[in-house]
SEKOL-727934 format. One line per 4 residues: for each residue z, y, x of C-alpha. Coordinates in nm, 2 decimals. Each point is the difference from the previous one (the first is absolute). Layout:
% SEKOL-727934
Z:Y:X  ...
END
This chain:
% SEKOL-727934
7.80:8.50:10.73  0.00:-0.10:0.37  -0.32:-0.10:0.18  0.11:-0.36:-0.02
0.04:0.02:-0.38  -0.36:0.12:-0.06  -0.18:-0.28:-0.19  -0.33:0.02:0.17
-0.06:0.22:0.30  -0.33:0.18:-0.02  0.05:0.21:0.31  -0.11:-0.10:0.35
0.10:0.01:0.36  0.04:0.38:0.04  0.24:0.02:-0.29  0.20:-0.30:0.13
0.03:0.18:0.34  0.11:0.32:-0.17  0.27:-0.18:-0.20  0.13:-0.16:0.33
-0.02:0.33:0.19  0.17:0.22:-0.25  0.31:-0.17:-0.16  0.16:0.35:-0.03
0.12:0.10:-0.34  -0.10:-0.27:-0.25  -0.17:0.28:-0.19  -0.37:-0.04:-0.05
-0.27:0.26:-0.02  0.02:0.18:-0.33  -0.19:-0.18:-0.27  -0.19:0.32:-0.11
-0.15:0.01:0.35  -0.09:-0.37:-0.01  -0.17:0.04:-0.33  -0.20:0.30:0.11
-0.11:-0.19:0.31  -0.15:-0.26:-0.24  -0.16:0.27:-0.21  -0.16:0.17:0.30
-0.13:-0.32:0.15  -0.14:-0.12:-0.33  -0.19:0.32:-0.06  -0.11:0.02:0.37
-0.17:-0.34:-0.05  -0.18:0.12:-0.31  -0.12:0.31:0.19  -0.11:-0.20:0.30
-0.21:-0.22:-0.23  -0.15:0.30:-0.16  -0.09:0.14:0.34  -0.17:-0.33:0.09
0.25:-0.09:0.27  0.17:-0.29:-0.18  -0.12:-0.29:-0.21  0.05:0.09:-0.36
0.15:-0.34:-0.11  0.24:0.00:0.29  0.09:0.37:-0.07  0.09:-0.09:-0.35
0.23:-0.27:0.11  0.17:0.24:0.24  0.02:0.26:-0.28  0.15:-0.25:-0.24
0.27:-0.10:0.26  0.07:0.37:0.06  0.04:0.06:-0.37  0.25:-0.29:-0.02
0.20:0.16:0.28  -0.01:0.34:-0.18  0.12:-0.17:-0.32  0.31:-0.14:0.18
-0.11:-0.37:-0.02  0.06:-0.06:0.37  0.30:0.21:0.09  0.17:-0.30:0.16
-0.28:-0.03:0.25  0.10:0.32:0.18  0.31:-0.10:0.20  -0.01:0.24:0.29
0.30:0.22:0.07  -0.05:0.37:-0.07  0.12:0.08:0.35  -0.31:-0.12:0.19
-0.28:0.14:0.21  -0.01:0.37:-0.08  -0.36:0.01:-0.11  0.05:-0.27:-0.27
-0.25:-0.22:0.18  0.20:-0.31:-0.08  0.00:0.07:-0.37  -0.37:0.08:0.00
-0.07:-0.33:0.16  0.23:-0.17:-0.25  -0.22:0.14:-0.27  -0.32:-0.11:0.18
0.13:-0.35:0.04  0.12:-0.05:-0.36  -0.33:0.14:-0.13  -0.19:-0.22:0.24
0.19:-0.31:-0.12  -0.07:0.08:-0.36  -0.36:0.09:0.04  -0.13:-0.22:0.29
-0.10:0.31:0.19  0.07:0.09:0.36  0.31:0.21:0.04  -0.15:0.25:0.24
-0.38:-0.02:-0.04  0.00:0.01:-0.38  0.34:0.10:-0.14  0.06:0.27:0.26
-0.37:0.12:0.01  -0.02:0.37:0.07  0.37:0.04:0.03  0.28:0.02:0.25
0.38:-0.03:-0.05  0.01:0.36:0.12  -0.18:0.14:-0.30  0.07:-0.27:-0.26
0.38:-0.03:0.02  0.07:0.37:-0.01  -0.25:0.03:-0.29  0.19:-0.26:-0.19
0.33:0.18:0.07  -0.14:0.33:-0.12  -0.14:-0.15:-0.31  0.31:-0.20:-0.08
0.20:0.32:0.02  -0.26:0.19:-0.21  0.00:-0.27:-0.26  0.38:-0.04:-0.03
0.06:0.38:-0.01  -0.27:0.05:-0.26  0.08:-0.28:-0.23  0.37:-0.05:0.04
0.18:0.30:0.16  -0.17:0.29:-0.17  0.05:-0.15:-0.35  0.37:-0.06:0.08
0.05:0.36:0.12  -0.17:0.13:-0.31  0.24:-0.20:-0.21  0.30:0.13:0.18
-0.12:0.35:-0.02  -0.05:-0.04:-0.38  0.35:-0.14:-0.03  0.16:0.31:0.17
-0.23:0.23:-0.20  0.12:-0.15:-0.33  0.36:0.04:0.10  -0.07:0.36:0.11
-0.12:0.07:-0.35  0.29:-0.19:-0.17  0.26:0.18:0.21  -0.16:0.35:0.01
0.29:0.17:-0.20  0.29:-0.17:0.17  0.17:0.25:0.23  0.21:-0.11:0.30
0.13:0.14:0.32  -0.25:0.03:0.28  0.10:-0.11:0.34  -0.10:0.11:0.35
0.17:-0.14:0.31  0.18:-0.23:-0.24  0.19:0.30:-0.13  -0.01:0.16:-0.34
-0.30:0.23:-0.06  -0.15:0.20:-0.29  -0.08:-0.21:-0.30  -0.33:-0.19:-0.05
-0.11:-0.24:-0.27  -0.01:-0.37:0.05  -0.36:0.02:-0.11  -0.08:0.24:0.29
0.14:-0.25:0.25  -0.21:-0.28:-0.15  -0.30:0.22:0.00  0.04:0.04:0.37
0.03:-0.37:0.04  -0.32:-0.05:-0.19  -0.18:0.26:0.22  0.12:-0.17:0.32
-0.15:-0.33:-0.11  -0.32:0.18:-0.12  -0.04:0.18:0.33  0.07:-0.31:0.20
-0.27:-0.19:-0.20  -0.25:0.28:0.08  0.08:-0.03:0.37  -0.08:-0.37:-0.01
-0.32:0.06:-0.19  -0.10:0.26:0.25  0.03:-0.25:0.28  -0.22:-0.26:-0.17
-0.35:0.14:0.09  0.08:-0.05:0.36  0.14:-0.35:-0.05  -0.32:-0.08:-0.19
-0.20:0.06:0.32  -0.03:-0.34:0.16  -0.12:-0.09:0.35  -0.21:-0.29:-0.12
-0.33:-0.01:0.19  0.14:0.13:0.33  0.05:-0.36:0.13  0.17:-0.02:0.33
0.03:0.37:0.12  -0.15:0.21:-0.28  -0.36:-0.02:0.12  -0.11:-0.26:-0.25
-0.13:-0.25:0.26  -0.13:-0.32:-0.16  -0.01:0.13:-0.36  -0.29:0.12:-0.21
-0.02:0.38:-0.05  0.02:-0.04:-0.38  0.27:-0.26:0.00  0.31:0.21:-0.03
-0.14:0.23:-0.28  -0.11:-0.30:-0.20  0.33:-0.18:0.03  0.19:0.32:-0.10
-0.22:0.03:-0.30  0.07:-0.35:-0.11  0.37:0.03:0.05  0.01:0.32:-0.20
-0.20:-0.15:-0.28  0.23:-0.31:-0.01  0.33:0.18:0.01  -0.06:0.35:-0.15
0.14:0.16:0.32  -0.19:0.28:0.17  -0.06:-0.14:0.35  -0.17:0.23:0.25
-0.14:0.02:0.35  0.21:0.15:0.27  -0.06:0.36:0.10  -0.03:-0.13:0.36
-0.02:-0.37:0.09  0.20:0.04:0.32  0.28:0.18:-0.17  0.01:-0.27:-0.26
0.00:-0.28:0.26  0.25:0.14:0.24  0.26:0.15:-0.23  0.21:-0.08:-0.31
0.08:0.36:-0.07  -0.09:-0.03:-0.37  0.26:-0.28:-0.04  0.26:0.21:0.18
-0.08:0.29:-0.24  0.04:-0.22:-0.30  0.33:-0.13:0.13  0.11:0.36:0.04
-0.07:0.07:-0.36  0.19:-0.31:-0.10  0.29:0.12:0.21  0.01:0.32:-0.19
0.03:-0.20:-0.32  0.29:-0.19:0.15  0.17:0.33:0.10  -0.05:0.13:-0.36
0.14:-0.33:-0.15  0.30:0.02:0.23  0.09:0.35:-0.13  -0.06:-0.09:-0.36
0.19:-0.33:0.00  0.29:0.16:0.18  0.01:0.28:-0.26  0.00:-0.25:-0.29
0.27:-0.21:0.16  0.22:0.31:0.05  -0.06:0.13:-0.35  0.08:-0.34:-0.14
0.32:-0.04:0.21  0.33:-0.06:-0.18  0.07:-0.09:-0.27  0.34:0.19:0.02
0.01:0.18:0.34  -0.37:0.04:0.10  -0.25:0.27:-0.10  -0.07:-0.19:-0.32
-0.31:0.19:-0.13  -0.22:-0.30:-0.07  0.03:-0.35:-0.12  -0.21:-0.24:0.20
-0.11:-0.33:-0.16  0.27:-0.27:0.05  -0.19:-0.29:0.14  0.26:-0.23:0.15
0.37:-0.02:0.10  0.07:0.21:0.30  0.29:-0.18:0.15  0.14:-0.34:0.04
0.36:0.13:0.00  0.01:0.33:-0.19  -0.04:-0.06:-0.38  -0.25:0.21:-0.18
-0.15:0.16:0.31  -0.37:0.08:-0.03  -0.20:0.12:0.30  -0.33:0.20:0.03
-0.19:-0.31:0.11  -0.35:0.13:-0.05  0.05:0.33:0.19  0.15:-0.22:0.28
-0.31:-0.21:0.01  -0.22:0.31:0.01  0.21:0.14:0.29  -0.04:-0.33:0.20
-0.37:-0.03:-0.06  -0.05:0.37:0.10  0.19:-0.07:0.33  -0.23:-0.30:0.06
-0.32:0.21:-0.07  0.12:0.27:0.24  0.07:-0.26:0.27  -0.34:-0.16:-0.06
-0.16:0.34:0.05  0.16:0.03:0.34  -0.15:-0.34:0.10  -0.34:0.10:-0.14
0.01:0.32:0.20  0.08:-0.18:0.32  -0.27:-0.25:-0.08  -0.25:0.28:-0.06
0.07:0.18:0.33  -0.04:-0.32:0.21  -0.38:-0.04:-0.02  -0.20:0.02:0.32
-0.36:0.12:0.03  -0.23:-0.18:-0.24  0.26:-0.20:-0.20  0.35:0.02:-0.15
0.18:-0.32:0.08  0.30:0.02:-0.23  -0.19:-0.06:-0.32  0.21:-0.30:-0.13
0.32:0.20:0.05  -0.15:0.29:-0.19  -0.13:-0.22:-0.28  0.33:-0.18:-0.04
0.21:0.31:-0.04  -0.25:0.20:-0.20  -0.06:-0.26:-0.26  0.37:-0.07:-0.02
0.06:0.37:-0.07  -0.27:0.01:-0.26  0.14:-0.31:-0.17  0.36:0.11:0.01
-0.07:0.34:-0.14  -0.22:-0.15:-0.27  0.26:-0.24:-0.13  0.29:0.25:0.05
-0.17:0.28:-0.18  -0.06:-0.22:-0.30  0.36:-0.14:0.00  0.14:0.35:0.05
-0.19:0.12:-0.31  0.07:-0.30:-0.22  0.35:-0.10:0.10  0.15:0.34:0.07
-0.17:0.32:-0.09  -0.12:-0.11:-0.35  0.35:-0.10:-0.09  0.19:0.30:0.13
0.21:0.18:-0.26  0.18:0.33:0.03  0.38:0.02:0.01  0.03:0.30:-0.23
0.37:0.07:0.05  -0.05:-0.03:0.38  -0.29:0.24:-0.01  0.19:0.25:-0.21
0.30:-0.02:0.23  -0.21:0.06:0.31  -0.19:0.29:-0.16  0.32:0.17:-0.13
0.21:-0.04:0.31  -0.24:0.10:0.28  0.12:0.33:0.14  -0.35:0.06:0.13
-0.09:0.15:-0.34  0.17:0.31:0.13  -0.33:0.06:0.18  -0.13:0.12:-0.34
0.27:0.28:0.00  -0.14:0.16:0.32  -0.25:0.23:-0.18  0.28:0.12:-0.23
0.31:0.04:0.22  -0.13:-0.05:0.35  0.04:-0.28:0.26  0.34:0.10:0.13
0.17:0.01:-0.33  -0.16:-0.32:-0.11  0.12:-0.16:0.32  0.36:0.11:-0.06
-0.02:-0.16:-0.35  -0.12:-0.33:0.15  0.27:0.00:0.26  0.27:0.07:-0.26
-0.13:-0.27:-0.23  -0.02:-0.25:0.29  0.35:0.07:0.12  0.18:0.05:-0.32
-0.20:-0.20:-0.26  -0.14:0.11:-0.33  -0.36:0.02:-0.11  -0.23:0.26:0.15
-0.01:0.19:-0.34  0.38:0.01:-0.02  0.04:0.13:0.36  -0.28:0.25:-0.04
0.18:0.15:-0.30  0.31:0.03:0.21  -0.21:0.20:0.25  -0.11:0.24:-0.27
-0.34:-0.14:-0.10  -0.07:0.05:-0.37  -0.11:-0.28:-0.24  -0.33:0.16:-0.07
-0.09:-0.01:0.37  0.13:-0.36:0.03  -0.20:-0.11:-0.30  -0.31:0.15:0.14
0.05:-0.12:0.36  0.14:-0.35:-0.06  -0.25:-0.15:-0.23  -0.04:-0.34:0.17
-0.34:-0.07:-0.15  -0.14:0.33:0.12  0.16:-0.05:0.34  -0.17:-0.34:0.03
-0.33:0.15:-0.11  0.02:0.25:0.29  -0.28:0.26:0.01  -0.18:-0.17:-0.28
0.27:0.13:-0.24  -0.09:0.36:0.07
END
């Protein structure tokens, strides 16, 4: 919806100026940030009334307007481009003006009482990220981990060729590979969880430069208490108000954890696409769910569309992390002034990973089936099983057998017999299940 399409404009002059000044991307400030601005300002009014600083009836009108913004009822009233003044001042004033119009309060004296853009806007960004990660991303990652874990159990007895450097290696089970994928997601989720306590430390109460000028000494603590009670999130005071005001390191750290998940997903999705390649001349160890036709010209072709989505999303998240990193290092003295940039990219990464993890689980991983002939073929034909002969005949003789088999054909067992290895030794050494079990088979 364009500014001109908005039915009734509730914003005022500062918002109008910002819209005129920043016709940059056509992309507005992320709605989670907008809604947290409403939530913060509504509870700030309640606290200011409790502290005797604001008329109770007016405070309740401000709070009601803030609640409506938090509920998404006035999303269209926030038209400012995300690429705006680096402190988010324009969006803070946008919220002040909309609430003032809804409540009859003064935008600065009442709605913005005890606040500055410099502490409110970054607080809204932190809390939006905390909220979205807690309630959307972490459940999606847990679901994806469970999907991989279920397949690890289902595939635990299916032996296949291992691969290192994309070359044949000693056998593993398909379940072992999927167990590794589940662990990657689990560890990635933990990294994100470990970053959240820092994200939960908000600079609210620091006002302009972290000193708390023009705010009551109890204001920030009381607002945090109300926000925590309302949302169930643990919101805390910063370890140091000047660190919290001047830097967005906690958001950079969270983005780094998201990047690790993107790296993991890239590896996993790539593996699945390769294992599902074929059907005649690829690796052909898995059947991925067939979701749609893969070609407008090649009949019957089916592509790994979900892994391809995962790979593209992962690339975007990694790119976003670079932008967030640059935004984080460009703060000066008492304020970081790349906050909208950080907010835009961080919340996009959280959203993309949340939706993609769920889609990956439901439309790909849950429907994967093993290609039993393909698995058997890869397990039986990998010459790397000769590694298991080393303790019996030595590395050099095993290497000669592998070279002979590779150059002249034949199974490893057949060629080993030709080199004088007896069947009893071969039976003992070349048990594929024991090889895949590794040291646990001893």
